[in-house]
N, C-alpha and C positions, 0 to 999 in steps of 0.2 A: 125218407128224410125231407123230401120236398114239402111235405105238409107242415114242417117246422121252419120252412124258409131256406133250406140249404140247397145250393146249386154248385155242382163241381165244374170248375172252369180250368182251362189249360192253355199253355203257350208252347208252341213248337219253335225251335231253331233248326231249320232243315239243312242237311248237308247239300250244298249247292253245286250244280254244274252250270257255270256261268254261260248265259245265252242259249241254254238248251231246255226250253220249257217242258218238253215231253219227258225228259229224264227227271226233271224236278218234280213233275206231276207224280211219277212213280214213287219217289221218295216221300212226298207229302201224303200220298194215299197210304203208304205203309205206316206213317206216323199217326194219321187219323185213325186207322184201325187199332193201333196200339193205344191211342187215347181212349177209344171206346171201351177197350178191355179194362182200362184203368177207371172206368166209371165216369168219364168226362162227358158233360152235356154240351158245352160250348168250347171250341178250340180255335185258336188263331195262329196264323203264320206271320212272319215278318213282312215288311214292306217289299213289294215287287218280288215276292218269294218264287213265283213261277218263272221269272226271267233272270233274276238277280238285279241288284240296285245299280251296279257299276257297268252296265252295258254301254253307256255313253251314246255315241251317235248311231249305234245299232238299233236304238229305239225308233230311228227314222226308217228302218228297213221293214218293208211289208212282210218279209219272211218271218222275222221275229214276232211280229204282231199276230200273224195268222197262226203261227205255231202256238202262241199263247192261248188263242181261242180253242185250238185243238186240245191243248193241255187241260184247259178248264172243262171241256167236254169229257175228257177222260176221267177227271176227278169226279165229275157229276155222275158218270156212269158207274164207276167203281165203288162209290160210297152211297149209292141211292138206297141200299138196303140197311144202312146203318142209321140208328136213331141218334144222330148227333148233328149239331149245327157247326159248320166250319166257316171260317173267315179267311179268305185267300187274298194275297196281295198280287196285283198284276196290272199291266197297262191296258187301257180301254180306249178304242177309237169311238168318237161320237161327234157328229155335226162338224166335220172338218177339223176337229181338235183331238189331242191326245191327253188323257187324264191318268194320273197315278191313283189307282183305286183299291178299295177293299171290296171283295165280292162275298156276300153272305149266301151260303147254300145249305140245303138240307133235303135229304131224300130225293136227289135228282133235280130239285127246283132251285132256281135263282131267286132269292127272296128280296134282294136289294143290292144296289151298288153305291158306294160312298166314295166320292172323289176327294183328293187332298185339297185343302184350302190354302195354306201358306206354303208357297213354293220357294225354297231357299235359293239364293243366287249370290252367295258371298263366300269368300275364302275357298275352301275345298269343295263347296257345293255350287252346282250350276244347273239345277233342274229346269229352270225357266227356258233353257235352250230347247227342251223337248216337250215339257208338260204345261198345260194350262191350269189355272186355279178353278176351284169349284165356283168361284164368283163369276166366271165367264161362261157358265153353262147356258145354253140357249133353250133347252127343253128339259123337262123333269122325268121323261121316260125314255127307255132305250129298248130296242129289240136286239137280242143276242142269243144265238143258238136256238132260234125259233121261239124264244120266250120274251115276253114284254115285261119289263121290270122297272121300278122307280130308280132314278139316279139323282141323288141329292145328298148333301151332308146332313140334312134334317130328317133322318129316318129313325124312328124308335121301334125296336123289335120287342113286342110284349107277349109274354106267355099267356096262353089261353086260360090257365087255371090259377097260377100264382101271379096275380095281377101286378104285384110290386116287382116282379122279376122282369125288368126292362133293360135292354142294353142298347148302347149306341157306340159309334166308332169315330175316332180321329186318327190321323196318320202323322207320325213322326214330328215334323216341325210345327204342326198344329199345337202340340203341347208346349213348345218352347216360345210361343208367341205371347204377346201381352194379354190378349183375351182369347184363350183356347176355346174352340167350339164346344168342348166338354162342359164349359160353364153353362151354356144354354141347354145342352143335352140333359144335364142333371136337373136343372131347374124345371125342365119340361117333363121330368119323371124318371130318367134313366138312373138305375141304381148300379149298373155295371158299365164301365167304359173300356173298350178294347183299343189298344194303340199298336198299329203295325208300323214298325220303325226300322230305319237303317241309320244307326248312330255309330260313327267311327270311334276308335279308342285314342285318347290322349291322356297324358298324365293328369290325374285328379278328376277326369271327366266322369268316371263311374260314380263317385260319391255325389257329385252334383246331380247326375242323372237320377240317382236313387232319391235324393232329397226333393227333386222336382216331382217325381211320381208320388212320393209320400205326401208332400204338401198338397198336391192337386187332389189326391184321394181324400185327405182330411178336409180341405176347403169345401169340396163338393159333397162330402159325406157319402162316398161311393166306394165301390170296389174298382180298382184300376189294374187292368191286365196288360202288361207291356212286353213286347218281344222285338228283338232287333236282329238284323242280318249277321251271319256268322263269318268265320275267317276264310271261307272259300270264295268270298267276293274278290275282286281284283285288288292286288296290293301294289299297283303302280306307284301310288303316292300315299295311300292311307290303309289302315287295317281296321276291319270290323271284328269285334270280339264275340258277338252273339249274346248280348246281355238280355236276360228275361227276368221278370219279377212280377209278383202279384201282391198288391196292397189292399187293405180294407180299412177305410176311415183313418188312414195315416199309419196303420200298423202293418208290418211286413208279414205275409203269410207264407211266401215261397220265393226263392231266388235260385237261379241256376249257377253252374260253374262256367265261367267264360272261357274262351279260347279253345273250345273243343272242335275237333275235325268232324266227328260223327254227329248225327242228329241227336237232339235231346229234347225232353219234354218236362215241364214243371206243371203241377196241378195244385189246386187249393179248393176248399169248400167255403163258399161265400155265404154268410148269414144275411140273406136279403131282408128278412123281417126286422132284424136288429138295426140295419141301416135305415129302413123306413120309419121305425120307431124313433130313432135319433132325429130324423128330419122333422117329424111331427112335433117333437118336443122343443126343437130349436125354432122359436118363433121368428128369428131373424132370417132364417134360411130362404124364405120365399119373398123377402122384401124387394128383390130386384128381378121380378119375373120378366122374362123376355117376351117380346111380341112376335118372335119368330114362329112361323107356321110349320107344323110337323106332320109328317106322314106316319101313321102307326101301322106297322105290319104285324099281324097276329102270327105267333109261332108256337110250336109245341116243344117246350124244353123238356128233355127226357128226365124222368125220375130215376136216375142211375145209381144213386149212392146207397150202398148196402150198409156200410159202416163208416162213420165219420173219420176222416183222416186228420182232422184238426183236433188238437188237444185243448181242453179247457182247464184252467188252473184250479186246483183244489182250494187254493187260497187267493181268490181274485183280488183281494184288497192288499195283498202283500207281494212285492216284487220278488221274483225267484232268484235273481242275480244278487249276490251278496253286496257287491259294490253299489249297485243301484239302490238296494234296500237300505243300506247305511245312509246314503245320500237322502233318500226319502224320509227316513226317520228323523234326520237332523232338521229337514225342512218342516216336518209336521210339528216337532217340538217348538220350532221357531214361530210357526203360525199360532199355536195354542198360547204360548207364553206372551207373544206380542199382543194378542187380543186381550188377554187378561191384564197385561200392563196398561193398555189403553183404558180399560174399564176402571182400573185402580186410580189412574190419573184423573179420570172424569169425576170420581167420587172423593177426590182430595186425599188419596193414599190411605185408605182404611187398612186395618189389619186384615189378615186372611184367616178364616176359621175352617178347619177341615177335619172330618171324622176319619180316623186312621184304623183300618181293620186288619192290616197285615196282608191284605189281598192285592191283586194286580191293579184293579181300577183305582183304588184310593192311593196306591203307590204312584201310579202315573200322574194323577191329578196333583199330588204333592210335589213330584219332580217338576211339573209345569210351573207351580207356584214358585219353587226355588229359582227356576230360570227367569221368571218374570221379575222377581226381586233383584236378581243379578242385573237385569236390564235397567232397573230403576235405582240401582245402588242403595238398596235398602237393607236394613239389618234383619236377618232371618228370625230374630227374636219376635218380630211382629207377625210371624206365622204361628198360629196357635193350633197345634196338632192334638186332637182329643181322642184318646182311646177309651172306649165305652164297653167294658167287658159285660157280656150277657150270658144267658144260659148255655149257648153253644160255643162260646169263645174257648179256644184251646191255648195252651201255654205257648205253642209254637207261633201262632199268629199274633198273640198278645206281645210276645217278646220282640218279634220282628217289627211290629208297629212302634213300640217304645224305642228300640235301637235306631230305627230310621229317623224318628223325630230328633233324637239326641245327636246323631252323627252329623246332621246338617245344621245343628245349632238353633233349631226352632224351639218354641216354648211348648213344653209337655204338660197336658192336663189329663188326669185319669178320673173318670166319673163312671162308676158302675151303674148299670141300668136295672140290676136284678131287683133291688128293694122297691124301686118305683114301679116296675112292671108287675110285681106281685101285688102291690097295693091297688094298682089299676085293675088287675084281674079280680081282686076281691070286690072292688067298687062296682064292677059291672056284672058280678056273679059268675065269673068264669072259673071253673075248678082248677086248682094248681096242677092237676094231673092231665089237663087238656093239652093236646098237641096239634090243634087245628091251625088253620091259616090265621085265625084271630090271635092265637098265641104268638105266632111269628110276627104278625103286623104290629102288635102292641109294642114289641121291642124296636121295630124299625121306626115307628112314629115317636117313641120315647127318645131315641137317638137324635132324630131330627129336631125335636123340641129343645133338647139340650144345646144343639149346635146353634139354633136360631137365638135362643136366650143368651148364650155366651156372646154371640155376635152383637147383640144389643148392648150387653154390659161393656164390651171391649171396643165399641165402635168398629165392628168388623164386618166382613163380607163372607157369607158361607159359600164355599166352593164345592159344587156338585161333583160327584165321582162316577155317576152312571154312564154307561157306554151305549153306542149305537145299537148293538145287538140286543141289549136288555130293553131298550126302548121299542125296538121292532117287535119283540115278543111280549112286551108289557111285564117283564120280569123285574118289577119294582113295586114297592108299596105306595099306593096312592097317598100323596101328602105325607109320605115318609121319606125314604131315600130317593123317591121320585122328585123331591123338591129341594131347591137351593136358591142362592141369589145370583150365581153365575156358574154355568156348567161347562167345563173345559173338555170333557170327553164325549160329548153327545154325537160327534161325527166320527168317532173312532170305533170300528167294529172289534169285537172281543179277540178275534184271531190276530189283529194288528196290535192290540194293547201289549200282548206278550213280547212282540218284537221291539216295540218302543222301549219298554222297560229293560229288555236285554241289551239294546243299543246303549242306553245310559250306563248300564252295568259295565259294559265293555270299555267305556271311556273313563271309568273311575278305578280306584284302588282301595286296598285295605279293608277295614270293617264294613264300609259302605258296600263294597263289591260283594262281600260275603252275605250280607243281609239281603241284598237284591237278588242274589242267586237263590237263596232259600225261598224267597217269595215266589220266584219263578217256578220252583219245584213244588209249591204247595197246591193241592187240589182246589179248584174253584168251588166256593161255597159261601152262602150268606151267613152261615153259622148262627142260625136261629133255632136249631134243635140241638139238644144236648149231645156231646161227643160220646164215643163208645167207651167201654170200660177201661181201655188203655189210654184214654185221653186224646184219641185221634179223631179227626173230622169224620163225622158220620153222614152228614147231609151234603151230598154232592149235586151241584146244580144240574150237570149234564145227565144225571140219572133220571131227573124229573122231566126236563123239557127237551132233552136230546143234545147231540153233539153240536157244539158251536161251529165246528168246521162245516157241517152241513147247513146249519141255519144261515151262516154268513154267505155261503154259496147260493142258497135259495134267495136271500135278500138281494144280493147283487143282481141276479138275473131277473128277478121280479120287478125291482124298482128301476134299475139302470136301463133295461131294455124292454120292459113290459112283457116279458115272456109268459106264455100260457103255462098252466100247471103241467100239461102233457109235455111241453118242450123242456121245462125245468127238470121234470122227472127223467126224461130221456138223456139230457145232458149230465145229470147227476149220476145216473146209472152207468154211463160210459166213463165218467171221470173217476168215480169211486168204486169201480168194479172189483178192485182188490181189497177194499176196506169195509164196504157195507153191502148187504144183500138188497135185492130189489124190494123185498117186503119192508126192510128197515127204512129204506129211502122213502117209500110211499108213506109209511107210518109217520115219520118225522116231518115230511112235507105237509101232511094233513094238519099236524099240530102247528106248524109254522103258519099256515093259512088261517086256521081258527084263531090263533092268538093275535096275528097281525090285524085281523078285522075287528076282533072284539076289544082290543086294547087301545084303539084310537083315542078314546076319551082321555087317556093319560097323556098322550102326545099333544093333544089340543091345548093343554095348559102347562106345557113344559117350560122351564125358565130359559132365558137367553143363553146361548152357547155358540161358539164359533164353528162355522162349516170348514172342514179340512179337505175332504175328498169329494168325489163326484156324487155321493149320496148323502142327503140330510133328511131328517124326519121333522124338522121344525115346521110348525104350522104357519110361521111367519115367512118361511123361506121356500123349501122345495115341495112339501107335501100338503096339499089341500084335500082332505079326505073326510067325509062325514062319519061320525061315530055310529050311524045307523045303517051303514052299507051292509047288504046281504051277501054272504059268502057261498050261498047254496050252489050256484052254477060252477064255481071254482072247485068245490069239493066233489061235485057230481062228475066233473071231467076226470078227476083222479079215479073215481070209482069205476069208470068205464074202461080203465086201462087194464089190459091183460098182461101180467108180468112176463 
């Protein structure tokens, strides 16, 4: 999994014996071994984990400090055969000063020592009584246990093979400061920040602590691994709860249960390449590059992950939580309808013309127009809904289209395309028995011509209905349903369209609700081929181009994070293991790649349309892609995969 950028990290909250480093070393060794069995490559302990944070003036005792070194030596010896990087919190003597430090070790070697920068000395904290700040360091190297190692806050630990896998460290109060060291660490290249902390518990503090970690992770586009001292610290005046958490670019991957007496570990798989891709795309990220000099220590981060322990959503565009999903749907409809209302105001309030098929996409676009008209206090009669029965139109979709137009008080027009299509087929010499793509596209273009001409007659604006997934696959007729005067669905993937229509359905009643429910139950089809003998839809889109649930998954990871075909395949295989075989996933992924590359010419001339989510295919907005790009290496990478 390391080849795809995944690194498993962990955080320990160790059961503490206060002021007994050797006992603590035994417990930490046990937890490091446990972490290794869990497939962890980098593990961290809390601040001053070898001694305890609340030792007070015992930090001035030579016995405690010498025992700390012995404890470090014990951990080095007992873990030297383990392929894992460990970060230990302990006090370090150096040049007549004492520093609160993080010690990075692996295979018996001390790789680097990072001292704390911001030393709290207020309220319940009085560390300045014992510890110096990193700003007071007199030299940048230290000899400890016979090893010479760098000692500075500005150390980057970089993997030998996965170059983007770089971690750095800050300690507790460093994060709470106005300018955390991790700001510079991440600008210098660190994709993972480990924070060794001792943060006591107060009412409401946990939520603030989580928001702090989340926001710093998001601001720095990094993974942030945080762990804090547990309840076995001194309780003379305060209690430590042992909070630990792992965030990636603002999103929580793991969190422990606080107030546990026994040791505990949390782990998470960090997607390093996803973070690196986000940084490269965010051109503002490097605008404040620090002039700080860094030492880079090369490390070997173990490739320990056998199976990903993080789940990827089958529907990445759709929130899984119902309450969040409803909130998101409301916001999306607001964005779409507000954008359309603004365009209508610009054009002095023309009528809106829309082709109604009785399918999901045209239904969503129609509902957006209804909402825009509500914002503008306009009469729905200025919405002209046109149903255009063709050779594949079924009674079900026709009736749903008619009912939907009528129920919302719009103006209904019915214009059959059969006679005009047959005449055109005759004009160009296409037999009536032909069922080729030409037969289908004649109907699509005839419908578009009707919409455009009616818009001219009525001083109207043709509202497009095509969605993001169709644009990605080029599943639209060039200069047919591909074209409109304003497209409201261009940033809505097919898997999300259904939820948006369902959300509107749940907020309405009566006949409207019944019609919307039946539309939701109707198979997805362009209805350009005749129905079966029973009058049911015969042409089903997903039978031709593949399941939209897969294509939207491919699209999300391909465009949002620039994932390689191999990585997308691996993620899809894990995510859809109970739904699709490996062969099916590879087959549809190949089709996705082929269609995405070959259909760019359609996207290059797509009409204006509002961006709603993180992905847009607009040539004026998010996607600058040549129509002539070669897909050969993408497909070749898939051919090399052994299922």
